[in-house]
Phi, psi and omega in degrees: 000129180241154180252124174247138176282141172263177185291336168277021177051041173254135185272122182240130170292137178213130187272123184274136186287133174287133184280136188244125182277176181300321183297312179303317181297318182290312183295329174292323173294320174303313181292324170298320174295323174295326180290320183290327183275350177093004179281327177243157181284155192285158185279147182254143173269194184289335180269001184084013179266136184282142179255140189289127182286351179274353180292135178293160191280339174282358172262317181282340179285121174282159177299154192288341189274353182266348174057049181275130189286323192217162180298151181199157176252015183291332181281356180264341182281164172279105190273343172272079184280129182276111181291338175269105182286159184287353178274346173289152184203167186303139176284114189283128173069024177278136176245153189243295181233136172244120182282152174265346169221160176311132185246154179291142181084351180284174182297131182283346186266310182250345176089007170291143180273352193272349184207166181263172182294335183286329185254021178287132183262003184273161173299132174305121180279154177296314173237119194283177183286340176293320181275329182265337187063013185239154176062055176287120177289137175299161181278139176283154184269113183271135178228149178225135190237136171261078186280156182276194188294309179295325181290323180296322195255008174276114187284348178249021175291125178085002177292137183239112184289340181291344184280348183267354187291331175293327182284325181288321177295325175290334170289318176298318177307314188290331185280327178292314175308321186287320178301309183298324179294311177301320179291330175288327173295317174295317171304323184288321179293317181290330172296318176293326187284325183289324173305311181293330175287339177081028174267085179291140179076009180279127178269132184278124178280127179296337183299321177297332185284324174293328171297319177299323175296322183285350178297328182265045179285338172274008181265120181238128180261124177208161177285134176244129187275132177234168180294330187263008173120173188287140178214143183286124177228157179270123180239127189274144173277122179270006178283128178271132190294330180281352182291142184267141175290150188303313190291346175261005178286323180222115186276356176298135178289340177265018175280186181303143175292137176247137179254112183292329183294310185268353183055046182234148178232085185294328177276175180263117185285343172229080179293334188269359188277154171308133180291331180287339178258353176282123179262346177214125181242024182089162179290338176297342186289321174295321181295331187257003180224158182069217186284342177302316177298308177306315181297314179297325175293325174297317174302312188290331178292317186295321176302308179296331173296309182297330178294333185280353178107013175271138174275089179228138182216126181297321190270328178278327177228073176303325183289316175299319173298312174298318176296321176292327180286322183294313174297320180302312180297321177293319184285328175296318184289324182287323177293324181291322179293324179294318177288334173296320180293327183291319181291320184290317185291329177280313186261329175098173174239109178294327181298330186269358186282182177293145186293145180296153169309152177287336176295322172287325179287314176257028188270354178291138174198172182266008181280128180283136184226128176255139183242151172275180188289339175277344183105003185274152179289128174276000000 
């Protein structure tokens, strides 16, 4: 460590960088490589903590103005530690000191020294504490926080989830009262119905009320978004309760694979079952029947036409692709009919000629007939 004088004749310490020869530099590089390979122990900082050898030197080496004697990571840490964490908040409703008599500079209304009468949150008294000297309010706890960037902009800072418990309790009490009222109304309707039928002494069973509730199993209440704002609407569940889930059609583990994420079963779970009695044949059955097959053929035709050099795209211009496929099928049918007419004109049509005699059509039998050498029937 050397000392250099400044223009004001002040002695300032300054650590001179130690000169390293080529051999020392080579040994330093070899030592770093050995530490990275795990052959040499890691370097230790001032606090005795090991430094990761893979950390670059420009990060582990401290700036010159810190006068660090050895490599350390202390300069990379946040050295301005804020004792007031951003999660800290004011102590709500806390009181500190309560005076016995009015003090000069205190609130003229309640007598607290921490605020003035203009900012007092207490109900204005007919005669303030300054005049009466009684019922002096305690002083509030005044706190000051130096919040960081995130703490100032955190909208939920200081929020206490327990403060919302009374809101939840109020809604739950309202729901319970509503259920109780509906049940009483249903019981009342059943009693009136039983009285009108003339069935005296019939006890109303609560199971009937539960069954009446279950009648609306397909009724789902949810919020429906509209242009004028949200409104509560009734949405019917279109699923039939008697439908069997796909994965319950065949419980054999070697049956068709069911994908729970896509809720699809492409294979046939009952391949050996009679098709007339089968109600579900797999998702692939819908892909090879109806308009799905026509759409697949349309896609294949568009791919073939595009490979031939025509500018056709199914997703970009679906109408153009469909018209092109339609004209292609019409031309294909015309060429097929022309070829059929040419063949019939050249070779004739045996199916269109006169019908064969009935003797030839039905002349076969199992009766044995013997012929002689000349061909006469014996």
